[in-house]
C-alpha positions as CSV (number, residue, x, y, z in Angstrom):
1,M,-8.1,18.3,-60.1
2,S,-4.9,16.2,-60.6
3,S,-5.0,12.5,-60.0
4,E,-2.6,13.1,-57.1
5,A,-4.9,15.6,-55.5
6,G,-7.8,13.2,-56.0
7,T,-5.9,10.4,-54.3
8,I,-5.0,12.6,-51.3
9,G,-8.6,13.7,-51.1
10,Q,-9.8,10.1,-51.0
11,A,-7.2,9.2,-48.4
12,G,-8.3,12.1,-46.3
13,R,-11.9,11.1,-46.5
14,R,-11.0,7.5,-45.5
15,L,-8.9,8.8,-42.6
16,L,-11.8,11.0,-41.4
17,G,-14.1,8.1,-41.8
18,D,-11.9,5.9,-39.7
19,R,-11.6,8.5,-37.1
20,G,-15.4,8.9,-37.1
21,M,-15.8,5.1,-36.6
22,E,-13.2,5.2,-33.7
23,A,-15.0,8.1,-32.1
24,K,-18.3,6.3,-32.4
25,A,-16.9,3.1,-30.9
26,E,-15.3,5.1,-28.0
27,S,-18.6,6.9,-27.4
28,S,-20.4,3.5,-27.4
29,S,-17.9,2.1,-24.9
30,V,-18.3,5.1,-22.6
31,K,-22.0,4.8,-22.7
32,S,-21.9,1.1,-21.8
33,A,-19.5,1.9,-18.9
34,T,-21.8,4.6,-17.7
35,R,-24.9,2.4,-17.9
36,T,-23.1,-0.4,-16.0
37,L,-22.3,1.9,-13.2
38,D,-25.9,3.3,-13.2
39,I,-27.2,-0.2,-12.9
40,L,-25.0,-1.1,-10.0
41,E,-25.8,2.1,-8.2
42,Y,-29.5,1.6,-8.8
43,V,-29.7,-2.0,-7.6
44,V,-27.5,-1.3,-4.5
45,S,-29.5,1.9,-3.5
46,S,-32.9,0.2,-4.0
47,G,-32.4,-1.9,-0.9
48,R,-34.5,-4.7,-2.4
49,P,-34.4,-7.0,-5.4
50,V,-35.5,-5.3,-8.6
51,S,-36.6,-6.6,-12.0
52,A,-35.0,-5.9,-15.3
53,A,-38.2,-4.1,-16.4
54,E,-37.9,-1.8,-13.5
55,I,-34.3,-1.0,-14.2
56,A,-34.9,-0.4,-17.8
57,L,-37.8,2.0,-17.0
58,S,-36.0,3.8,-14.3
59,L,-32.7,4.3,-16.1
60,A,-34.1,4.6,-19.7
61,I,-31.9,1.8,-20.9
62,P,-33.1,-0.2,-24.0
63,V,-34.0,-3.7,-23.1
64,S,-31.6,-5.2,-25.6
65,S,-28.7,-3.4,-24.1
66,L,-29.8,-4.0,-20.5
67,S,-30.0,-7.7,-21.1
68,Y,-26.4,-7.9,-22.1
69,L,-25.2,-5.7,-19.3
70,L,-27.1,-7.6,-16.6
71,G,-25.9,-10.9,-17.9
72,T,-22.3,-9.7,-17.7
73,L,-22.8,-8.3,-14.1
74,V,-24.4,-11.6,-13.0
75,E,-21.6,-13.7,-14.6
76,R,-18.9,-11.6,-12.8
77,G,-20.8,-11.9,-9.5
78,Y,-21.6,-8.2,-9.1
79,L,-25.3,-9.0,-9.3
80,L,-27.3,-12.0,-8.2
81,R,-30.3,-13.1,-10.3
82,S,-33.3,-14.9,-8.8
83,G,-36.0,-15.4,-11.4
84,R,-36.6,-12.0,-12.8
85,L,-35.2,-10.1,-9.8
86,H,-31.6,-8.8,-9.3
87,S,-29.8,-7.9,-6.1
88,P,-26.2,-7.0,-5.1
89,G,-23.7,-9.8,-5.6
90,P,-20.7,-10.9,-3.5
91,A,-18.2,-9.5,-6.0
92,L,-19.1,-5.9,-4.9
93,A,-17.1,-6.5,-1.7
94,R,-13.9,-6.7,-3.9
95,L,-14.4,-3.1,-4.8
96,N,-14.1,-1.9,-1.2
97,P,-12.4,-4.6,0.8
98,A,-12.2,-4.4,4.6
99,P,-8.8,-3.2,5.7
100,E,-8.2,-6.5,7.7
101,A,-8.8,-8.4,4.4
102,I,-5.8,-6.8,2.8
103,P,-2.4,-8.4,3.6
104,L,-0.3,-6.1,5.8
105,K,2.6,-6.0,3.3
106,D,0.2,-4.7,0.6
107,R,-1.2,-2.1,3.0
108,V,2.2,-0.7,4.0
109,Y,3.9,-0.8,0.6
110,P,2.3,2.4,-0.9
111,V,3.4,4.3,2.2
112,L,6.9,2.9,2.0
113,R,7.2,3.9,-1.6
114,S,6.0,7.4,-0.9
115,V,8.5,7.9,2.0
116,S,11.3,6.3,0.0
117,R,10.7,8.7,-3.0
118,Q,10.6,11.7,-0.7
119,L,13.8,10.8,1.0
120,N,15.5,9.1,-1.9
121,E,16.6,6.4,0.6
122,T,15.7,2.7,1.2
123,V,12.6,2.3,3.4
124,S,11.3,-1.0,4.9
125,F,8.6,-2.4,7.1
126,F,9.4,-5.1,9.8
127,V,7.3,-7.3,12.0
128,R,8.5,-9.1,15.1
129,H,9.3,-12.8,15.4
130,G,10.4,-13.4,19.0
131,E,13.8,-11.8,19.5
132,N,14.1,-11.2,15.7
133,M,12.1,-9.4,13.1
134,E,11.3,-9.9,9.5
135,A,11.2,-7.4,6.6
136,I,7.9,-8.0,4.9
137,A,8.1,-5.1,2.4
138,G,10.6,-2.6,1.2
139,E,11.4,0.1,-1.4
140,V,15.0,0.3,-2.4
141,A,16.5,3.7,-3.2
142,P,17.5,4.2,-6.8
143,Q,20.9,5.5,-5.8
144,A,24.2,3.9,-6.6
145,L,25.2,3.9,-2.9
146,R,22.2,2.3,-1.1
147,Y,21.2,-0.2,1.5
148,T,19.2,-3.3,0.6
149,I,17.6,-5.8,2.9
150,E,16.1,-9.0,1.6
151,V,12.3,-9.3,2.2
152,G,11.6,-12.3,4.3
153,R,15.0,-12.3,6.1
154,L,15.1,-12.5,9.9
155,V,17.4,-9.9,11.6
156,P,17.9,-9.1,15.3
157,L,15.7,-6.5,17.0
158,H,18.5,-5.0,19.1
159,A,20.8,-4.0,16.2
160,F,18.2,-2.2,14.0
161,A,16.3,1.1,14.4
162,A,13.0,-0.6,13.5
163,G,13.8,-3.3,16.1
164,K,14.5,-0.8,18.8
165,A,11.3,1.0,17.9
166,I,9.4,-2.3,18.4
167,L,11.2,-3.0,21.7
168,A,10.4,0.4,23.0
169,A,6.7,-0.1,22.2
170,L,6.5,-3.4,24.2
171,D,4.7,-3.5,27.5
172,P,7.0,-4.1,30.5
173,Q,6.2,-7.8,30.8
174,D,7.0,-8.5,27.1
175,L,10.2,-6.4,27.4
176,D,11.3,-8.3,30.4
177,A,10.7,-11.6,28.6
178,Y,12.7,-10.4,25.7
179,F,15.7,-9.5,27.8
180,A,15.5,-12.8,29.6
181,A,15.5,-14.9,26.4
182,A,17.4,-12.9,23.7
183,S,21.0,-13.5,22.8
184,R,22.2,-10.1,21.7
185,A,25.3,-10.5,19.5
186,A,27.7,-7.7,18.7
187,F,27.8,-7.3,14.9
188,T,30.0,-4.2,14.8
189,P,32.0,-2.4,17.5
190,Q,29.0,0.0,17.7
191,T,26.4,-2.6,18.5
192,R,24.8,-2.1,21.9
193,T,24.2,-5.4,23.7
194,A,24.2,-4.6,27.5
195,E,20.7,-4.7,29.0
196,A,21.1,-1.6,31.1
197,E,22.3,0.5,28.2
198,L,19.6,-0.8,25.9
199,R,16.9,-0.2,28.5
200,R,18.0,3.4,28.9
201,E,18.0,3.9,25.1
202,L,14.5,2.3,24.8
203,A,13.1,4.6,27.4
204,Q,14.2,7.6,25.4
205,I,12.8,6.1,22.2
206,A,9.5,5.5,24.0
207,Q,9.4,9.3,24.8
208,T,10.2,10.5,21.3
209,G,8.9,7.7,19.1
210,I,12.1,7.8,17.1
211,A,14.7,5.1,17.2
212,R,18.2,5.6,15.7
213,T,21.1,3.3,15.1
214,A,24.6,4.2,13.8
215,E,26.5,1.3,12.1
216,E,25.3,-1.2,14.7
217,F,24.5,-4.0,12.2
218,T,26.0,-2.8,8.9
219,P,29.1,-0.5,8.8
220,G,28.3,2.7,7.0
221,I,24.6,2.7,7.6
222,I,22.4,4.8,9.8
223,G,18.9,3.7,10.6
224,I,15.9,5.7,11.6
225,G,12.8,3.8,12.8
226,H,9.3,4.3,14.2
227,A,6.8,1.8,15.6
228,V,3.4,1.3,14.0
229,H,0.2,0.7,15.9
230,V,-3.1,-0.3,14.3
231,G,-6.2,-0.2,16.5
232,G,-4.0,0.3,19.5
233,S,-2.0,-2.9,18.8
234,L,1.7,-2.9,17.8
235,V,2.0,-4.4,14.3
236,G,5.6,-3.6,13.4
237,A,7.9,-0.7,12.6
238,I,8.9,1.3,9.6
239,S,12.5,2.5,9.0
240,A,14.8,4.3,6.7
241,A,18.4,3.3,6.0
242,I,20.8,6.1,5.2
243,P,24.4,5.7,4.1
244,V,26.8,7.6,6.4
245,A,28.2,9.4,3.4
246,R,24.8,11.1,2.8
247,A,23.7,11.4,6.4
248,T,23.2,15.0,7.6
249,A,21.2,16.3,10.6
250,E,18.7,17.8,8.2
251,L,18.2,14.5,6.3
252,E,17.8,12.5,9.5
253,Q,15.3,15.0,10.8
254,R,13.3,14.8,7.6
255,A,13.3,11.1,7.8
256,A,12.0,11.2,11.4
257,V,9.2,13.5,10.4
258,L,8.2,11.4,7.3
259,L,8.4,8.1,9.3
260,T,6.2,9.6,12.1
261,Q,3.7,10.7,9.5
262,A,3.8,7.3,7.8
263,A,3.2,5.5,11.1
264,Q,0.2,7.8,11.8
265,A,-1.2,7.1,8.3
266,L,-0.8,3.4,8.6
267,G,-2.4,3.5,12.0
268,G,-5.4,5.4,10.7
269,E,-4.7,8.5,12.8
């Protein structure tokens, strides 16, 4: 065998050895992860504090390994230790938080992103603040011609599709209070400001669930909106902004369907 061949052979053996060590390390990591999950499931399902000895016997985990895993789980708060007994810890709640514990903007964003990607248009979520509303989350379309609204900005209810969807979902007393207090400015020649005209439009939106604006706040932009209720309470509205240059009846209809489905998903329907 040539010296070159011998060198290649040695390199190959070293490579195989390294790969073998990596595979062994990976296997050990997987085993530790599996054992950690087994421990959590066992302690939670027991319904009572359990000892390390009982866990080791029930799960066939070596005491040396179990001691390290239990120590880590206690340190991270997933288990509580009282003497020799272990019980579920408060950190387990982080793995399945109650919906009300999650900020609204975080709950709605995945849905906004999904609708935006399907439409390839900007989609936002708004909450009401008196006669205005605030964008708390949004996903901007990746197109060169697109609409962008700054998160945190206050905008008037009457000139946006999301705002009209919110107004249409108000009870009669709240709607009367809005019309009595709101100053409804005209931002473009298309902005509707008259109370009678707006009330007629809101009545139609209440029947269909879909609000639409055409260049009422920003020239060149059509808005499609839908109110969102959670637990029977109005929490805001989701809307899509479509440049007039891309707006077609088919695209608007698709937006209406997707926004309706999104509102139902956010409401838990």
